[in-house]
C-alpha positions, 0 to 999 in steps of 0.5 A: 705414084705420079707417073707410070715410069715409077713402075718397075717392069719385070722384063719386056712388056707383052704387046704383040697381041694388043689391038692398038687400033682399038686402043685408040679407036674404041668408042663407049656409049658417050662417044669417047674412047678409052681413058687416057690413063688406061691407054698410057698404062697399056702402052707402058705395061702391056699385058701383065700382072700388076703388083702380083695380083691385078690384071688390067685387060687390054683390047686384044687382036682377034683370036687372043684371050683376056681382052677388054671386050671379051673377058671384061665384057663377060665379067661386067655381065656377071657383075651386073647380074650379081648386083641385080640379084642382090638388089632383088634380095634387098642386100643393100650391103653390096653397094656399101660404102660408096655405091648405089643400085643405079650406078651398077648399070653404068659400071664396066669391068676393066681389071680383075684381081686374082682374089676375085675383085673387080676394077670398074669404070663408071662409063656414065661419068666421064670427066673433063680430062676424058677419064672415068671414075674408078670403082672397086668391088671386093669379091663383087660384094662391095662398091668403093670409089677409088679415084679419078684415073688409073694412075691415081688408083695404082698406089691404092692397089699396091698398098692393098696387095700387101706382101704380093706387091713387095717383090722386085717388080711391079709389072710382071709381063704375061704371055698372050694366050690364044683362044 
């Protein structure tokens, strides 16, 4: 996949609860904002299930669930706690095949599969194009480097989703949920 237009949308994208001011104005510790491929994906797809399996958390307006800061932050804290425990127990298999214990603290969850897998940005390694490298942690027990931006990673997500991705649509819009 070379661009987002190749994604088949299953209806009008859900964007009413997305905080577009935050999408364009959020700042990470390095002073940079959300990666361009992520911003483009959110603008294109809105809040949706991707390839029958993946949820990519957008920044949401106050009072809505499943946002990058709220849900993504909670999952990031859970991920880092699980990996701290794993390191204390010498479970080195948790960082295989591509990770390291030092990397864990700079990873932030921005996507989640309904199988319990996480998509994470390495927020300490922004590239020249403003992108963060993307990692996947399968069941929060492994660390795989998946690509340099979200567009690159989408093909791999589709192929690993298998039969779930063989439907008529790639992007299934989801209704916003109030908290």
